[in-house]
N, C-alpha and C positions, 0 to 999 in steps of 0.2 A: 243391382243397386237396392239395398234394403230400404224400406220406407216405414217409419214408425207411425203409431196411431195418430199422434197429433198432426203429423205432416199430411196424412190422408184426410183428416178433417179439414185442414186448410185447403187442400187441393179441391176437395168436393164442394166446399163452400164457395171458393172462387169460381168453380165450374157452374154452380147453381146461379151465381150472380150474373156471369157473362151470358148464360142462356136466357136470362130474363131481359128481353129487349124492350120491355115497357118503360124502362128507366135507363138513365145514363149512369155509368159507374166510374167515378174518379178513383184514384189510388187510395185516398182517404176513406172513401166509401167501402172499398174492399177491406181495408184495415179494420174498420169498424165491424163489418159483417163477420170477418174471421174471428175477431176478438169476442164477439157475442157467441159464436158457435163454440169456441174453446171453453168459454165459461159455462155454457149450457151443457155440453157433453162431458167435459173433464174437470170443471170447477176451477179452471185457470183464470186467475183474477188480474194478472199483471199485463194482460193484453198482448199485442204483437207489434213488433217494430216495423217501420217503413222499409228498412233494409231487408227484413225477412220476407215480406210480401213481394218485393222486387225479385228476390232470389227464387221464390216460388213460381212467379210468372215466367222467369227464365227457364226454370226446370220443366215447367209444363210445355213451354215452346220447343224444348229440345227433345231428342229421341232417347234420352237417358232412361226415362221411365216408360218409354213406348207411347207417349201421348202425342208428340209433335203437334201440339194444339195451335190452331191458326189465330193466335191472339194479336190483335192490332190495336193501335191507338188512334182515335178519331179526334180531329181538331186539337191534336197535341195534348189531350186532356182526358178523354173518356176511353175506357177499355171495353172491348167487346170481341166476339168471335167473328172473323170474316165470313165463315160459313155458318149461317143461322141454324143449321141442323146438327152442328157438331156438339159432341159431349164426350168427356173423358170416360164416361160409363159405357160408351158404345164403340170403343176402339176395336178394330178387328184383332182376332187372335192369330199369332204366328203358328208355324207348324209345330214347334216345340211345345207351345202352350196347349195346342189341340191334342197332341200325343199324350201329354201328362193328364189333361182333363179326361180324355177317354179312359185312361187307366184308372183314374180316381172314380169315375162313374161306375165302371165295372166292379170296383171294390165296394162302393157304397150300395150298389144294387143288391149285394148279398144280404144286407140287413133289412131289405124291404119286406121280407117274409116274416120278420119278427115284430110282433105287435108293439113291443116297448120301444121300437125305433120308428113307430108310425109317423111321428112328427117329422122325420127325415124324408118321407115319401114324396111330398110336394117339392121339397128342395132338390132331391135327386132327379125328379121328373123334369124340373125346369132346367137343371144343369145338363141333363141328357138331351133335351130338346135344343138347348143352345149349342151344344157341341155338334149335334147333328146338322143344325142349320148352317154352322160354320164349315163343317167338313164334308157333309153328305156321305159319310162313311157309315154304313149300316152293319158291317160285319164286325163281330166282336173278336178280339185277339186274345182275350183272357177268359177262360172257362173254369169256374170254381166247382168243386164237388158240392152238391146240394141234393136234398131230398124234399121236394116240395109237398109230398104226400105224407110226410112225417106227422104223426098225431101229437097233440099236446102243445104245439107252438102257440096256440091261442092263449095259453095260460102264462106265457113269459112276462107279459106286461104287468099282470097282477102280482106275480111272484117278485118281479123286479121292484115294484112299488112297495111291496111288503118289507123288503130289505131297507130301501131308502127311507121309508116312513116309520120303520121300526114297529110294524103292526103284525099281530098274529093272524094266521090264516086257518080256516077250517077246511079240511080236505076230505073228500070221499075218494078212497084209493083202493085199488084191487091189484095186488101183485100177481105175477104169473102163476104162482103156486096156490094162491087163495081161490076158493070156490065162490066167494062173494066179496063185495066191497066192504070197507071199514071206514068209519068217519072219526076224525080226531083233530085236535088243534096242533098246529105245527109252526115252529119258529124258524123262518128261512134265514140262513146266514150268508149264503152266496149261491150262485148258479154255476153249474159245471157242464161243459160240453166235452164229449168223448166219442169220436168216430161218428159224428153227425147225430148223436143222441144226447138230449139235454136232461139234466138232473137238478132238482132242488136239494140243497144240502143244509141241514139244520138239526133241530132236536124236536122230539115229540112231547106234547104235554108239558109236564114239569120235569121231565127227565133230562139228563145231560149226556146221553149216548148219541153221538153223531150218526145220522142216517141219511142215505141217499134215496130220493124218491124220483123215479123216472117220470117225466112229464107225460109220456104216452100211456101211463097207467092211471093217471088222474081222471076221475069221472066228473067231479064237481069241485069248485073252488070258491071260497068266499073270504073276503077281507073283513076281519073283526075290529071294531073300534074300541071295545071295552076291555078286552083281555090284555093282561100285562105281558109285554114282550120280553123274552129272555135274550139279553145281549150276548154277542160273541166277544169275549174279552181277551181270549188267549190264542185262538187258532188262526194261523195265517194259511190261506189256501196253498200257496207255493210250498211251504214247509210241510203241510199236511200230506200232500201227494208226493213228497220227496222220494219215498222208497217204494213206490208202486208203479206198475203199468196199469192204466185205467183208473177206476174210481173206488175199487174195493180196498179199503184200508182197515187193518186190524190193530187195535191198541195192544193186543197180547202177543203179536208176532214181531220178531226182529228181522231186519233185512239180512239176507244171507247170500253167499256167493252161488250163482247159478252158471255152470259151465256148459256151453252148447257147441257142438260140432256143426258147422254150417258148410254145406257143399259148395264147391267152386261156382256152380251155376247160380246160387243164390247169394254168394258172398258180396258181390258188388252192391246189391240192394241193401244188405244189412250194414255194410260199411258206410254207405252214403246216407242212409236213413236209419240211424240207430234205433233199436227197440226201446232204449231207456238212456237217460243222460249219463248213467254210470257205466255204460257199455265200454269195454276195453278189449282190444285185440291181444290175445295171449300168445297165439302160435299159428304159424302157417304150415300146413302139412300137404302131402300129396293128395289126400282125399278131401281137403277143404281147410277151413280156418276154425280156430277155437276162440270163442269170445266169452267174456265173463260179465255177468250182470250182478249187481248187488241190490236185490229187491226182495220184497215179501212175496211169498208164494200165494197167488190168488187166481181166480177164475179167468180174468182177462189175460194174464200171462200164459195160461194154458192154451187159451184160444189163439193167441199170437203165434205160439210155437206150432200148434196143430195146423195153422193156416199155411205153413210152409211144407206140410206133408212130409215126404221122404227127404226133404232138403235140410232138415234139422234133426239132430239127435242130442237129447239131454244126457250129459255125462255125469253131472252131479247137481244137486244132492240125489241120493239113491231113491228116496221116496218119490220125488218128482219124476225121475227117470222111469220108475216102475209104473207110475200112473199114466205117463205118456205111452208106455209100451202097451198097457192094457187097452187104452183107447184106440191105438193104431191096430191092434189085433182084432178088436171088435169091429173096426172099420173094414178090415179084410173079410171078416165073417159076413158082414152085411152085404158086401159086394159079391160074395160067393153064393148067395142065396139064389138058386135057379129060378125061383118064383118071382123074384124082384123085377127082372126085365120083362118077364112074361106078362106080369100085371101092368107094367108101364106101357107095353105095346098095345094092350087092350084099351 
């Protein structure tokens, strides 16, 4: 039975009144208290009818809302709780509620490692403690992929605030290829996560070339109050990554058809978890299945294909097939080095 916000305000106000045993509450007293609460919280000026409060009392007494409140009338005039310790805020949870709350706790806990969700930490802890106290179940049934040692997560809050507050950040950044760090002003437009790695997406200085900065390569970060922030007026993140696997997007490349032969051993994984939303099953053969992706050719696509080893063969385009062949051949050469395992054993 759905309950709207005004109804919840009425129930909680009535509950607060009935728990206050320092005074006696007539029906008119409850009407006045509820009317005041609706005006204070929602600006409702018309008050509340006698019939509405009587219906609320009936609903609280019933099990429709799960309250089963022990509301009694004393001297045929005054309303109170028969049990002085009762409150609708302390009703026990049923098994279904506990199950759902356990699942919600496990989901929310995934955000506790991210500083820009730090305000949720106390809420999640309270919810977790409440569920534990009610169920005494300490074993988690949901386990999310996470990397708690991932560097750069401490910068998420500041980057998040820079987008919300439309403020420029000054970043000291060292890419994997650079020998030293470089400092520059950066306009963050959104945050992107790919395979447990976080990126700040925006433009450097006064330029308009979209760049991705990996949070694990940031060395220092400062929010600037005086610099003029460049707004993102045109780009939608969903549309921006439409034609790519991963985060590397080129404005000079068009998406093209990539045909891949997937072995029967790996086919179930590819069919149930597509490499890209454009993936289509083209053909089923004795040696596997052929899929087609319409994507830009980038580094992440190559890594995805190489991750399946001999289970994938690029059929087209020819340049990508040739590139994958060279990488596989180099891999064979690397494993053929007789000194490799000798050094490893030492």
